[in-house]
matplotlib code that plots the C-alpha trace (Angstrom):
import matplotlib.pyplot as plt

x = [-25.7, -23.3, -21.7, -22.8, -19.7, -19.5, -19.8, -17.0, -18.5, -18.4, -14.8, -13.3, -13.6, -11.0, -7.3, -5.7, -2.7, -0.6, -2.0, -0.8, -1.9, -2.0, 1.4, 1.7, 4.0, 1.2, -1.2, -1.9, -2.9, -6.6, -5.7, -6.2, -4.3, -2.9, -4.3, -1.0, -0.7, -4.2, -3.0, 0.5, -1.0, -3.6, -0.8, 1.3, -1.7, -2.2, 1.5, 1.4, -1.7, 0.1, 3.0, 1.0, 0.1, 3.7, 4.5, 7.1, 8.0, 11.5, 10.2, 12.1, 15.5, 14.8, 13.2, 13.1, 9.3, 7.3, 3.8, 3.2, 0.1, -1.8, -4.9, -6.6, -9.9, -9.9, -12.9, -12.5, -15.4, -14.4, -11.3, -8.6, -6.9, -3.6, -3.6, -6.6, -5.8, -6.2, -5.8, -6.1, -8.4, -8.1, -10.6, -9.4, -11.9, -10.4, -7.3, -6.4, -3.3, -1.1, -3.2, -5.3, -8.1, -8.5, -10.3, -8.4, -10.4, -8.7, -10.6, -10.7, -10.5, -10.7, -14.2, -15.1, -15.9, -14.7, -12.6, -11.2, -11.5, -8.8, -9.7, -6.6, -5.6, -2.0, 0.2, 2.8, 6.1, 9.3, 12.0, 14.6, 12.3, 10.1, 7.1, 4.0, 4.1, 1.8, 1.6, 3.9, 1.7, 2.0, 1.1, -1.8, -3.2, -2.9, -4.6, -7.4, -7.9, -8.1, -10.4, -12.8, -12.7, -13.4, -16.2, -17.9, -18.0, -21.6, -21.5, -21.2, -18.0, -19.0, -16.6, -16.3, -17.2, -14.4, -11.7, -11.7, -9.3, -8.4]
y = [-40.4, -39.7, -36.3, -33.9, -32.6, -29.2, -29.1, -28.5, -25.0, -24.2, -25.4, -23.9, -20.5, -21.4, -20.8, -23.7, -25.6, -28.5, -27.9, -30.6, -33.3, -36.9, -38.3, -41.7, -42.8, -42.3, -44.7, -48.0, -51.3, -50.2, -47.3, -44.5, -42.5, -44.8, -44.3, -43.3, -40.3, -38.9, -38.4, -37.1, -34.5, -33.4, -33.1, -31.0, -28.7, -28.3, -27.5, -24.9, -23.3, -22.9, -20.9, -17.7, -18.3, -18.2, -21.9, -22.2, -25.5, -25.2, -24.4, -27.2, -26.2, -22.4, -22.0, -25.4, -25.8, -28.3, -29.6, -33.3, -35.1, -36.8, -38.2, -38.5, -39.5, -40.2, -40.3, -41.3, -40.1, -40.3, -41.6, -39.4, -40.8, -40.2, -36.7, -35.4, -31.9, -31.8, -29.2, -29.1, -26.7, -26.2, -25.2, -24.7, -25.7, -24.9, -24.9, -25.6, -24.4, -27.1, -28.5, -27.6, -29.3, -29.0, -30.4, -30.8, -31.3, -32.8, -31.6, -33.2, -30.0, -31.9, -33.2, -30.5, -32.7, -33.4, -36.5, -36.9, -35.4, -35.6, -34.5, -34.0, -33.0, -31.7, -30.7, -27.9, -29.5, -28.1, -30.0, -30.0, -31.9, -33.5, -32.7, -30.6, -27.0, -24.0, -22.3, -19.2, -16.1, -14.9, -18.3, -18.6, -15.2, -16.1, -19.5, -17.8, -15.3, -18.0, -20.2, -17.2, -16.5, -20.2, -20.3, -17.6, -19.7, -20.1, -24.0, -26.4, -28.2, -31.8, -33.7, -37.4, -36.9, -39.1, -36.4, -33.6, -31.1, -31.8]
z = [19.1, 16.2, 16.2, 13.5, 11.9, 10.2, 6.4, 3.9, 3.2, 6.9, 7.4, 4.2, 5.8, 8.4, 7.7, 5.7, 6.9, 5.5, 2.0, -0.4, -2.8, -1.6, -2.7, -4.3, -1.5, 1.1, -0.7, 0.9, -0.7, -0.7, -3.0, -0.6, 2.0, 4.6, 8.1, 9.6, 7.2, 8.0, 11.6, 10.5, 8.1, 10.7, 13.3, 10.9, 10.4, 14.1, 14.5, 11.7, 13.3, 16.7, 15.2, 15.1, 18.8, 19.9, 19.6, 16.9, 15.4, 16.8, 20.3, 22.0, 20.6, 20.7, 24.1, 25.9, 25.6, 23.6, 23.0, 23.5, 22.4, 25.3, 23.7, 20.3, 18.9, 15.2, 12.8, 9.2, 7.0, 3.4, 1.7, 0.2, -2.9, -4.6, -6.2, -4.2, -2.8, 1.0, 3.7, 7.5, 9.4, 13.2, 15.8, 19.4, 22.0, 25.3, 27.5, 31.1, 32.9, 31.2, 28.3, 25.3, 23.4, 19.6, 16.6, 13.4, 10.2, 7.1, 4.0, 0.6, -1.4, -4.7, -3.9, -1.5, 1.5, 5.0, 5.1, 8.6, 12.1, 14.7, 18.2, 20.4, 23.8, 23.9, 26.8, 27.4, 28.4, 29.7, 27.9, 30.7, 33.0, 30.3, 32.6, 32.1, 33.1, 32.9, 29.5, 29.2, 29.8, 26.2, 24.8, 27.2, 26.2, 22.5, 23.1, 25.0, 22.2, 19.5, 21.7, 22.1, 18.3, 17.5, 20.1, 18.1, 14.9, 13.8, 13.9, 16.8, 17.6, 17.6, 19.9, 20.6, 24.2, 25.3, 25.6, 28.1, 29.8, 33.4]

ax = plt.figure().add_subplot(projection="3d")
ax.plot(x, y, z, "-o")
ax.set_aspect("equal")
plt.show()
């Protein structure tokens, strides 16, 4: 059964990240945003959303911690074309001792529609060993708070069913 994704109107209430127009340089021969850029922009949005949870973008250099992507499931719903305004919205689904599960929605703000969904599992890494490690206590508490807030959203989180925390 196909997941029922939230509507634009439901998603637009979440904080916006990676807000920008689709640049000409990101267009492919089909006249729309190239597939590699959907994932890159969604990833930027996720990274921006984690800053307020104690995961700065300079975390590897500043503190020796990092987040590495482990798995993705990508769903393309509508095309984004050059000049369209877009933004990323993030919903955290859960976490384990060393990982977290998120949905990142890429919105076409010009046409007020959901364009793309990236489901991701990402890992906490210690850079000196380049191995997974438990989340720092402050980050774990912040993740738990955001996960609880997102669980209270009035719409279901439609996942692929193929990704899960272990």
